[in-house]
C-alpha positions in Angstrom: -17.1 11.1 42.5 -14.4 8.6 41.5 -17.1 6.3 40.2 -18.5 9.1 38.0 -15.1 9.9 36.7 -14.4 6.2 35.8 -17.7 5.9 34.2 -17.1 9.0 32.1 -13.7 7.7 30.9 -15.2 4.3 29.9 -18.0 6.1 28.0 -15.5 8.3 26.1 -13.3 5.2 25.2 -16.3 3.3 23.9 -17.3 6.3 21.8 -13.9 6.4 20.1 -13.2 2.6 19.7 -16.0 2.0 17.1 -14.9 5.0 15.1 -11.3 3.8 15.0 -12.3 0.2 14.2 -14.5 1.4 11.3 -11.7 3.4 9.7 -10.0 1.2 7.2 -6.9 1.9 5.3 -5.7 0.7 1.9 -5.1 -3.0 1.2 -2.8 -4.6 -1.3 -2.4 -8.0 -3.1 0.6 -9.3 -5.1 0.3 -11.8 -7.9 3.3 -13.0 -10.0 2.5 -13.6 -13.7 4.6 -15.6 -16.2 7.7 -13.9 -17.4 10.5 -14.5 -19.8 14.2 -13.8 -20.3 14.8 -13.7 -16.5 12.0 -11.1 -15.8 8.6 -11.6 -14.2 5.5 -9.4 -14.2 4.1 -8.6 -10.8 0.5 -7.5 -10.6 -0.1 -5.3 -7.6 -3.8 -4.7 -6.8 -4.5 -1.8 -4.5 -7.9 -1.4 -2.9 -9.0 1.8 -1.2 -10.4 1.9 2.4 -12.3 4.9 3.5 -10.1 7.4 1.7 -9.6 7.8 -2.0 -6.1 7.0 -3.2 -4.4 9.5 -5.6 -0.9 8.2 -5.3 1.0 4.9 -4.9 4.8 4.6 -4.4 6.4 1.2 -4.6 9.9 0.8 -3.2 12.0 -2.2 -4.2 15.0 -2.7 -1.9 16.5 -5.3 -4.3 16.6 -2.6 -7.0 15.2 -5.0 -9.6 12.4 -2.9 -11.3 12.9 -3.2 -15.1 9.7 -1.5 -16.3 6.2 -0.4 -15.1 2.7 0.0 -16.6 0.4 2.6 -15.2 -3.4 2.1 -15.4 -5.5 4.3 -17.6 -5.7 7.8 -16.1 -2.5 7.4 -14.0 1.0 8.7 -14.8 4.1 7.0 -13.6 7.9 7.3 -13.3 10.4 4.7 -12.1 13.9 3.8 -11.4 15.3 0.4 -10.5 14.5 1.0 -6.8 11.2 2.9 -6.9 8.0 3.3 -9.0 5.7 6.3 -8.4 2.1 6.3 -9.7 -0.2 9.4 -9.5 -3.5 10.6 -10.8 -5.4 13.8 -10.6 -8.9 12.7 -11.7 -9.0 8.9 -11.6 -8.4 8.0 -7.9 -9.1 4.6 -6.4 -12.4 5.4 -4.6 -13.5 3.8 -1.3 -14.2 0.1 -2.0 -12.6 0.2 -5.4 -9.3 -1.2 -6.7 -6.7 -0.6 -9.4 -3.9 -2.9 -10.6 -0.3 -1.8 -11.3 2.2 -3.9 -13.3 5.9 -4.1 -12.5 8.4 -6.0 -14.6 11.2 -7.2 -12.3 14.1 -9.6 -12.2 13.3 -10.5 -8.6 9.8 -11.8 -8.2 10.3 -12.8 -4.6 11.7 -9.4 -3.5 9.9 -7.5 -0.8 8.0 -4.4 -2.0 7.1 -1.6 0.3 4.0 0.5 -0.7 3.1 4.0 0.4 -0.4 5.4 -0.3 -1.4 9.1 -0.7 -4.6 10.9 -0.9 -4.7 14.2 -2.8 -2.1 15.8 -0.5 -0.9 13.5 2.3 0.1 10.0 3.1 -2.6 7.5 4.0 -1.7 5.3 6.9 1.6 3.6 7.3 3.8 1.7 4.8 2.8 -1.8 3.8 5.3 -4.5 2.8 4.4 -7.4 0.5 
């Protein structure tokens, strides 16, 4: 009986492990472009995993955001500490990517990103 129970538990675990390992969340890359007058342009490229991304929030603890540029089909609002990008009909689809531009006075500052689907957060925060 104990052997049957142990075997059942192992089978259940094996059934869930591949599903969890196949689920992939968003990924992000940061590139610093040439700047002037003490400001740099940071290009943040966000790629979707298995879930379409409708929102990206970028938090800057150094409060150095000067300006932002939203991709076509996205709207945005920003303060010196946070930039929020949203779309209703141009999400980043699974396997696709979109780039966001931030003008900052601190190109080496850590940025924390939060991703959202149409209604809820996708995965955890990512810091770059």
